[in-house]
C-alpha positions, 0 to 999 in steps of 0.5 A: 164281780164289779162293773161300776168301780173298775180299777181302770177308772171311769170311762172317758166316754160314758156314752159308750160304756155298756152298763147292762150286765146282760149285754156284757155277758152276750159279748163274753158268750159271742167271742171265741178269742180272748187276749190275756195280759200278764206281768212278769216282774216289769215285763208285760206279756200278752197272748191270745187264747180260745176261751169259754164263759160259763156265766161266772168265770172264763176258762181257757186251756194251754200246754202245762209248760211255757211262758204263759204258764210260768208267768201265771205261776209267779203272778196269777193276776190277769187282765183280759180283753174280748172284742166282737163286731170289729169294723170302722166308721168312715168319715170325710176326714181321715182323722175322724174315722172311728173304730166300730166295736163291742169290747169287754175288759176285765181283771181277775185271777187265773186259777189252775183247774184241778177237778177233772169234771170241771176241766172236761166241762170247760174243754167241752164248752171250748170245743163247742165253739167250733163244732157240734161234735162231741169228743172223749178226751184220752187220759194222756191228753187230759194229763198234759193239758192245763185248764185255767179259770179266770175268777173275774174281779171286775169287768167293763164293757164298751161299744161304739157304732152299735145301738 
């Protein structure tokens, strides 16, 4: 997975670019909501999802049908964004207010997880973002739930207002 030659090109403000992979991973581990951008023909589609990161790939879950699933079946290329610590930096001039944030944007391919053990492990990680409780998943629920893995192809981090 590449960080330097991201398909979106060079970052205009290189002083804000996060190049340390550990810092990028920390952002991926700290977030709970990811926005995924999909393309259906010439129509963009953006949707927020709960996710987990295992150090290599990003997982999210969904119903097995719907717009997001239909689009991914036709075109599994995705762009994702995860941001944390959002805020703003005030200034005396309105035009000089700035966004305070840590953000990761990446590209990858969404793959439907077929292996039940991998699916359950991803669901456990997502649930763990919200509670310490452990749950069993009834087979009927597993059968009607899609788990997708984003195999990351490139990734970039950016921050402003933080050391």
